[in-house]
N, C-alpha and C positions, 0 to 999 in steps of 0.2 A: 573838709570836716575838721574842726579844731581838735588838737591833741588833748586827750583827757589825762593831764599830768597827775592828778590826784589818784586816778586808777592805776597809773604806772607805778606810783609809790606803793600803793596797796599790793600790787603784784610782786613787789620786792619784800613784802612783809612789814612795811612801815605804815603807820597811821599818821595822818596830818591833823593836828589839833590847832585851835585858834587861841593865840595868847592875847585875848581882848574880850571885853564885855562892856556893855552899857545898857541902860534901860531903853534908850532910843533904838539901839540895834535890835533889841528883842521886840519892841513894840512895832517897829517898822516892817518886821518880817525879814530883815537882812540876815539875821542868824539862821532863820528857818530856810531861807533860800540856799545858803551855803551848805546846810545839812541835806536838804532835799536834792541838791545838785551833786551830792556825793563828794564835795570838796573837803569838808571837815567832818571828823567823827568824834570830836571832843573839844573841850574848852578849858583853858587854865586862866586863873586870875591871881592877882596879888594886890597889896595895898596901893602900889603906884598906879595900877590900872584904874582902881576905884577912885583915886584922887583925881586923875585926869577926867574921868567920866563925870564926877560931881562938879568939877570946876568948869566943864566945857559949855554949859548952857543952863536952860531952865527946866530940863526934863525931870529933874527930881524935886522941883520946888513944891508942887502940890503935896507930895508924900511927906516932905520935910515939915510943911505947915501942919499937916494932920498929926504928925508925931509930936511936934511942939505943943499942940493943943492938948495932947495927952500927958504933958509934963515930962517928956523924955529929954535927957541931956544929950550932948553931942555923941558920946560913946554909944548910948543906946540907939540913937538915930542911925549911926553908921552900921551898927550891928543889924538892925532891921532892914536897911536898904540893901546891904550886901547879901544877906540871907535871901531876901525876896528875889533879887536879880539872879542869883545862882539857882534857886528853885525853879524860876521861870525858864531859864536856859536848859536846866535838866529835863524839864517837861518836853521841850522841843527835841532834845536828844534821846528821849526814852525809846523811840522806835529803833534807833541805832543799837542801843543797849540790848533790846530784845532780839534784834536780828542777828547780832554777833554773839549772843548767849553770854553777855556780861564781859566781853573782851573790850569793847569800846562803848562810846556814848556817855562818857563821864564829864562832869564839870567839877572843878576844884575850888575849894574855899579855904583860906589860910587862917590858922589860929593866930591870935594876936602876938606880935613880935615880942612883947614884954615877957612871954613865957618861954622864950628860946632857950633859957638855961634853967628852966623849972620843970622837972619831970612831972610832978603831980599837977601843976598848973596846966601843962600842955595836954595831959590825959583828960583832965576835967573839961577844959575848953573844947577839945576835940570831940568828946562824947556829947557835950551840949550842942555843938553845931550840927553834928550828925542827927541828933534827936530833933532839932529845930527844922532841919531840911526835910526829914521824913521821905527821902527818896533813895532808892537803892543804887542809882547811877550818879552818886556824888562821891567825891573824895575829899578828905580833910588834909590840907597841906601842913606839914610839920617840917621845920628846918632840921637838917642833918647834923646838928651839933652833937656833942657827946651825950648831953641830956636828951636831945631829940631822938637819939638811937634807942634809948631805954623807953621813952614815951611811945615811940613807933611800935616797938615790940608789944607793949601792953595793949595799945589800941588794936593792933592786928589780932592779938589773942582774943580780944573782946569782939571781934567781928567787924571792926570799922575799916572801911577802905581808906587807904592813905597814899597821898602823893608826897614823897619825901623830897624836899627842895634844898637848894643851896649846897649841892655836892660838887666838889671841884677836883678832888684828888682820888687816886686809886684806893688809898687807905680809907678815906671817908666812904667811898662806894662799898668796899668790902664789908665794912662794919654794918652798913644798912642791909646788904644782901644777906649776910649771916643772921641778922636779927629777924629778917622776914622768914627765912627757912626755919629758924628756931621756933618762931611763933606758929607757923603752920604745923610743925611737928607736935607742938604742945597741944594744939587743938585736936589733932588726930589722936593723941594719947588719951585725951579727955572724951573722945567719942563725939566731938563736935564737927559739924559740916565745914568743909573748906571750899566747896565749889563756887560759892557766891563771893568769895573774897578776891578783890583785885587791888593791885598796887603798882605804882611806877616809881622809879628812882630818877629824879631830875638832875641830870649831869650837865653842868654849865660849860659853855664852849668859848664864846668870843671874849669874855672877861679874862680868861686864861691867857689868850694871845696878847691882849692889851698890856697885862702886867709883865709877861715874859718878854715881850718886845721892848718894853722900857728898860728891863734889866739887861737885855742884850745890848741895847744902845749905850747904856752906861759902861758896860764892860768893854765894848768896842772902842769907846772914847779913851778909856784907860790904856788899851792895847796899842793904840796908834795904827800904823800901817797893817799890823797883823789882825786888826779888828774887822777887816772886810769879810773874813770867813764867818765870824760870829753873826754878822748881819744877814747872812744867807739863811739863818735859822728863823728869821722873823716870819710870823704868820703860819708857822708849822706846828707849834706846841699844842694848840687847842685841839686840832684834829688827831694828832698823834696820841694825845692824852685820852681822847674818846676811844680810839681804837684799842688802846691797852686795856681800858675798862671793859670794853665790849668783849675782848678775848677772855677776860676774867668772868664776865657774865655767862659766856658759853660754857666755861668750865663748871661754874657753880650750879647752873640750871640745866646741865646736861645729865650724864649718868647719875651723879649723886642725888638728883632731884626726881629721878624716875619713879621711885616708890610713892612719893607725894603726888606726883602727876597722875599716877595710876588710880589714886584715891580721889581725884577730882580737883586737885590744886592747880592753880595757874602760876606760871613763873612770874616773878616781878619784872615787868618790862623796863628797859632803859628808855628814858625820855631825854632827848637833847633839848636843852633850854639855852636861852641867851644866844639864839642863832641868827640874829641880825648882825650884819657886818658893821663893826664900829669904825674900822679904818677904811676911809674912802678909796684908798689905793688897792684894796683887796677886792676880788670878785664879790658881787652882791649875794651870791648863793654859795659862797665858800663853805659855810657850815650846814648846808642843805645837801648839795650834790655829792659831798664826800662822806656822807653818813647814812646812806640808805642800807637797810638790812633787816633780816627777820627779827620779829619780836621787839621792834623799836617804835618810838613815837617821836615826831619832831613837832614842837609847838611853835608856831610861827606868828610873829606880830604882823599887823596889816600890810605894811610895805613889803615885807619879805614874802608873805603869802602871794601877794599880787605879782611880785617879780617871778616867783616860781611858776605861777600859772601862765605867765606870759612867755617865758623863755627857759624854763627849767629843763634839765636833762636827767631823767631817771633811767639810766641805761642798764645798770647792774647793781648788785649789792656791794657798793663801794666801801662800806665799813669793814668788809672782809678782805679787801685788797690791800696790798702793800703793807702788810703787817710788819714785815722785816724793816721796811723803811721807817715806819713809825717808831719802832724800838730804837733804831739808829738815831733818830731825832732826840729821843729822850736820853739816850746815852751821851749824845753830843752836848746837850744842855748840862748834864751832870759834869762832864769833862770841862765845860766852860765855867764851872762853879756857879751855875744858876740853880738855886735850890727850889725846884718846882714844888716840893712838898710844903715848904715854908710859905711860898707864894700862895698856894691853894688854901692853906690855913688862914692866912690874912684875908683872902678873898671871901671866905665864909664869914669871918668876923665882920668885914665891911658890908657884906650882904645883909646880915641881920640888922646892922646899924642903919642901912639904907631903907629897909622896910619899916623900921621904927620911925625914921624920919618921914616916910610917906604917910604913916598913920597920923603923925602930928600934922602933916599937910592936909589930910582929909578933915581932921577936926577943925583946923583953921578955916578951911573952905566952908564947912558947915556953920561955923560961928559967924562968918560973913553973911550967910544967908539967913541966920536967925540971931541977930545981934542981942536980942533981948535974953537969949539963953547963954550968952558968952560968959 
């Protein structure tokens, strides 16, 4: 009998979500099979995923032609296509949402990257998308910029489920967690219900290692023979950073959150994002097998999900293990003058720019399909 690795992860308190969507996957029943088989309990999307989906074939062509005939420009076409895909996927996941009483079963849709530093713009676009989707098991993705923190708090206070994305540092995470708790307390003071509110904080992993490894290699080159010790830290920062953030999560949503929990509030779960291994010399499940734990989500792209289902090992709550070693890694980076905080700030800036570029790519792909509207 094959090992049910998704069930093993759930047994450790972790939900597996799918970092992928397309109209073809929904129409073919592939998404439904993953859900029905208990493999995934949620879906995340971003502009890059939609760009790939639209460019990959002809599955959107009929819908695009229909929207063109209605006089829609490429921005409105993308908006309609992405909303319809997320709504359809949310319908597939609705039974999961019902069965888990609102803990799982969500599909995320991102606000436009142009609002990343616009509080009012993010709030308005987030509310618009939530209204268009009209489904309780959807989340609006908001970047964890300084402006995004404010927008996230306002959206949560207004009862919108939010997936906060592009979090890389402990400081960025703490700002979001504090905003969530404050929003829940505001709703409680106003006598508003909190039991239906759900949120995740998407903490990125592999990109941290990519940048830290590059910094370590540069430092090692400068250090000459002594640089060998620095190179031993490669591939360790991403997981260590997650473990430090998770330790903070347990503090913030432990005893201090009990009063809110008693009134029906859910903790904001940590979601591990960017968990495909970018460096081919690292194990393919480096950012999966080392981050199992209670109240976590791991959103997996197709290749990583397949690898986990084939040979993953969910033996224990690994995110709770070797906390001391994780702190030693972070201290060693500081001692080596590798500024992790500055690296994470740059990664967030680069992440916003990358998603903006992907939106441009989506629009370019649509223009190729409807040149008369270009």
